[in-house]
C-alpha positions in Angstrom: 0.0 0.0 0.0 1.5 3.4 -1.0 2.0 6.4 1.1 -0.1 9.4 0.2 1.4 12.8 -0.7 -0.4 14.3 2.3 1.2 11.7 4.6 4.7 12.5 3.2 4.1 16.2 3.8 3.0 15.5 7.4 6.1 13.4 8.0 8.4 16.2 6.6 6.7 18.8 8.7 7.2 16.7 11.8 10.8 16.2 11.0 11.4 19.9 10.4 9.8 20.7 13.8 12.0 18.1 15.5 15.1 19.6 13.9 14.0 23.1 14.8 13.4 22.0 18.4 16.8 20.3 18.7 18.7 23.3 17.3 18.5 25.4 20.4 19.7 22.4 22.5 22.7 21.9 20.1 23.6 25.6 20.3 23.3 25.5 24.1 25.5 22.4 24.3 28.1 24.1 22.0 28.0 27.3 24.1 28.5 25.4 27.3 31.2 23.1 26.0 34.1 25.4 26.8 33.1 26.2 30.3 35.8 25.0 32.7 38.0 23.9 29.7 41.5 24.9 28.8 42.5 25.5 25.2 46.1 24.7 24.2 47.9 27.0 21.7 50.5 24.8 20.0 53.3 26.9 18.6 55.5 25.3 15.9 58.5 27.4 17.0 60.4 28.2 20.2 59.6 31.0 22.7 60.1 34.6 21.8 59.5 34.7 18.1 56.7 36.2 16.1 54.4 33.1 16.2 55.0 32.7 19.9 54.1 36.4 20.5 50.8 36.1 18.6 50.0 32.8 20.3 50.4 34.4 23.7 48.5 37.5 22.7 45.6 35.3 21.6 45.9 33.3 24.9 45.4 36.5 26.8 42.3 37.8 24.8 40.4 35.0 23.0 38.8 33.3 26.0 36.8 36.5 26.7 35.1 36.1 23.4 34.2 32.4 23.7 31.1 31.4 25.7 32.2 29.7 28.9 35.4 31.8 29.1 37.9 28.9 28.8 41.5 29.2 30.0 44.5 29.1 27.7 48.0 27.6 27.8 50.8 28.1 25.3 52.9 25.0 24.4 56.0 25.5 22.2 56.7 22.5 19.9 59.5 23.6 17.6 61.1 21.5 14.8 61.0 20.7 11.1 59.5 24.0 10.1 56.4 23.4 12.2 55.8 20.0 10.8 56.3 18.4 14.3 53.5 20.6 15.6 51.4 20.0 12.5 51.8 16.2 12.9 50.8 16.5 16.6 47.8 18.6 15.9 46.5 16.1 13.3 47.4 12.8 14.9 47.8 13.2 18.6 45.9 16.2 19.9 42.3 16.1 21.0 40.0 16.7 18.0 37.3 18.5 20.0 38.2 22.2 19.5 40.4 22.5 22.6 43.7 22.6 20.6 44.8 25.4 18.3 47.9 25.6 16.2 50.2 28.5 15.3 52.2 27.0 12.4 54.6 28.3 9.9 53.1 30.1 7.0 55.1 27.8 4.7 53.4 24.7 6.0 51.2 24.4 2.9 54.0 25.1 0.4 56.4 22.8 2.3 53.9 20.0 2.1 53.4 20.4 -1.6 57.1 20.6 -2.4 58.3 18.0 0.1 55.9 15.9 2.0 58.5 13.5 3.5 58.1 14.8 7.1 54.4 15.6 7.0 51.9 13.2 8.4 48.9 15.5 7.9 46.9 17.1 5.1 46.8 20.9 5.2 43.4 20.9 3.5 41.9 18.9 6.4 43.1 21.4 9.0 40.4 23.6 10.4 41.5 27.1 9.4 40.2 29.5 12.0 41.5 32.8 10.7 44.6 34.8 9.8 45.8 37.5 12.3 48.3 39.1 10.0 50.0 38.5 6.7 53.8 38.4 6.6 55.0 41.0 4.2 58.5 40.2 3.0 60.6 42.0 0.4 63.9 41.5 -1.4 66.1 44.6 -1.2 69.4 45.9 -2.5 71.7 48.7 -1.3 71.5 51.9 -3.4 75.0 51.3 -4.8 74.3 47.8 -6.0 75.2 47.0 -9.7 71.4 46.6 -10.4 68.5 48.2 -8.6 65.6 46.4 -10.3 64.8 42.9 -11.4 65.0 44.0 -15.1 68.5 45.4 -14.5 69.5 42.2 -12.7 69.0 40.3 -16.0 72.1 42.1 -17.2 74.2 42.5 -14.1 74.9 40.1 -11.2 73.6 40.9 -7.7 74.9 39.1 -4.6 72.0 38.4 -2.2 72.3 37.3 1.4 70.0 34.5 2.6 69.5 32.5 5.8 69.1 28.8 5.1 69.7 27.3 1.6 66.1 26.0 1.9 64.6 29.3 3.0 62.6 31.3 0.5 65.2 34.1 0.8 67.5 31.7 -1.0 65.2 29.6 -3.2 63.1 32.5 -4.6 66.1 34.3 -6.2 67.0 31.0 -7.8 63.4 30.7 -9.1 63.9 34.2 -10.6 67.1 33.1 -12.3 65.4 30.0 -13.8 62.1 31.6 -14.8 62.9 35.3 -15.4 66.6 35.2 -16.4 68.1 37.2 -13.6 71.7 36.8 -12.5 71.2 36.6 -8.7 74.0 35.0 -6.8 72.7 33.7 -3.5 75.0 33.5 -0.4 73.1 31.4 2.3 74.2 30.9 5.9 73.6 34.3 7.4 72.5 34.0 11.0 73.0 37.7 11.9 71.4 40.8 10.5 71.4 40.4 6.7 70.5 44.1 6.2 73.6 45.1 8.3 75.7 42.8 6.1 74.4 44.6 3.0 75.3 48.0 4.6 78.8 46.7 5.3 79.2 45.8 1.6 79.4 42.0 2.2 76.5 41.6 -0.2 74.6 43.8 -2.6 71.3 43.0 -1.0 69.0 40.5 0.9 67.0 37.8 -0.8 64.1 38.2 1.6 63.4 40.1 4.8 60.3 41.0 6.8 58.9 44.5 5.9 57.5 45.3 9.4 60.8 45.3 11.3 62.6 46.7 8.3 60.5 49.9 8.2 60.9 50.4 12.0 64.6 49.5 12.5 65.9 51.1 9.3 63.4 53.9 8.8 66.1 56.5 8.2 67.7 54.4 5.5 64.4 54.0 3.8 63.6 57.7 4.0 67.1 58.4 2.6 66.3 56.1 -0.4 69.4 54.0 0.5 67.5 50.7 0.4 65.7 49.8 -2.8 63.0 47.2 -3.2 63.3 44.5 -5.9 60.0 42.7 -5.3 57.3 41.9 -2.8 57.3 38.2 -1.8 53.6 37.9 -1.9 50.7 37.3 -4.3 49.6 41.0 -4.3 51.2 44.4 -3.9 51.4 45.7 -0.3 49.5 48.9 0.7 52.7 50.3 2.2 54.6 49.7 -1.0 52.2 50.2 -3.9 55.0 50.7 -6.4 56.8 47.4 -5.6 55.7 44.5 -7.9 54.4 41.3 -6.4 55.7 37.9 -7.6 53.0 36.9 -10.1 53.7 40.1 -12.1 57.1 38.6 -13.1 55.6 35.4 -14.6 56.0 35.3 -18.4 53.5 32.5 -18.9 50.3 31.6 -17.1 52.1 28.6 -15.6 54.9 30.8 -14.3 52.4 33.1 -12.7 50.8 30.1 -11.0 54.2 29.0 -9.7 54.9 32.5 -8.3 51.4 32.5 -6.7 52.3 29.2 -5.0 55.6 30.6 -3.8 54.0 33.8 -2.6 51.5 32.0 -0.5 53.8 32.1 2.5 53.2 35.8 2.8 49.4 35.5 2.3 48.8 32.7 4.8 50.9 34.6 7.4 50.2 34.3 11.1 47.2 32.0 10.9 45.3 30.0 13.6 44.3 26.5 12.8 42.4 23.9 14.8 42.7 20.1 14.7 41.2 18.6 11.5 38.5 16.7 13.5 37.1 19.8 15.2 33.3 19.7 15.2 31.8 22.2 12.8 29.8 24.1 15.4 32.9 24.6 17.6 34.9 25.7 14.6 32.3 28.3 13.8 32.3 29.5 17.4 36.1 29.8 17.3 36.0 31.7 14.0 33.4 34.1 15.4 35.4 34.6 18.6 38.6 35.5 16.6 36.6 37.8 14.4 35.3 39.6 17.6 38.7 39.6 19.3 40.6 41.4 16.5 38.1 44.3 16.8 38.5 44.4 20.6 40.2 47.7 21.6 42.1 45.9 24.4 43.5 43.4 21.9 44.4 46.1 19.4 46.2 48.1 22.1 48.2 45.1 23.3 49.1 44.2 19.7 50.3 47.7 19.0 52.4 47.7 22.2 54.1 44.5 21.1 54.6 45.9 17.6 52.4 43.2 16.1 50.4 44.1 13.0 46.8 42.9 12.5 45.5 42.2 9.0 42.6 39.8 9.7 41.3 37.3 7.1 38.3 35.2 8.1 38.6 31.4 8.4 36.4 30.5 5.4 38.4 32.8 3.1 41.6 31.3 4.5 40.2 27.8 3.9 39.4 28.6 0.3 43.0 30.0 -0.2 44.4 26.7 1.1 42.1 24.7 -1.1 43.2 26.6 -4.1 46.9 26.2 -3.3 46.7 22.5 -2.6 44.6 22.1 -5.7 47.4 23.6 -7.9 48.0 21.5 -11.1 50.7 18.9 -10.7 52.8 20.5 -13.5 52.8 23.8 -11.5 53.9 22.0 -8.3 56.6 20.1 -10.1 57.9 23.2 -11.7 57.9 25.0 -8.3 60.0 22.1 -7.0 62.4 22.4 -9.9 63.0 26.2 -9.9 63.5 26.4 -6.1 65.9 23.4 -5.9 69.1 24.5 -4.1 72.2 25.0 -6.3 74.6 22.0 -6.4 
């Protein structure tokens, strides 16, 4: 015997009423979940650095924007460019919204170019929100043989870099291989690379953070003694509207995609992630709390006092960016590996 259309409609109406009735209970359960809990901020670096400072700033302020006012504790877990912390977050940590991660902005790029030490999938992380981008620039001293990327196609420039695997070293190599520049990279600098440039040890720096540069060397910038080669990001920076971003140097669409992939480090910046198994309702609550926190005058004042910039990007936008990056065509990823390979 068949079921009448009227019966189906009554069943659907009853189901909708049940769902509507359960929704307030679900919200109440979510709102009460964090009461008496402690959230761990896992930092993929040691104490005192930029990520650690942001993690401690968040630990001070975020609880006040989460129903239940949970406590916070910061745990430093350095090693392997944040991969140790990323592996912990994905495979060991509680998957209930009580563990947040402050991982390297290179975590997605590193996984795409070399997944040997990664036991996690960046796409499956729960991306909560970006606190600030990491604006980085390549610079040269005003007496360098070439002052622009175009000029560097004709004359060699010696650039200081930190590690041979750091973007300050690999990105100039990518320029040589895709754009035709004559950058010579000298890795291994553990002290101030800008100071080394001033002393004449090198012509410039393969990559340095813009925020400390504009504060520490303001007088040199005002005197036009430091010149910018390129912004190490996907888009131009508001502070430096005349400095080209990486994709602008791509001669083909594939090259532009490679540069976008390499520039993702700046765009992902100081982001907060949660364990991949975090329930959706708690992820939404955490995203909303971060959104409120970054507008809180007390948070803004403390960030300014610490010299920490805030350029907030909501979690859903951040998640889409990660999905786009990890979904890059295999030929783009393979070319990015090839052009950033260290010199032999």
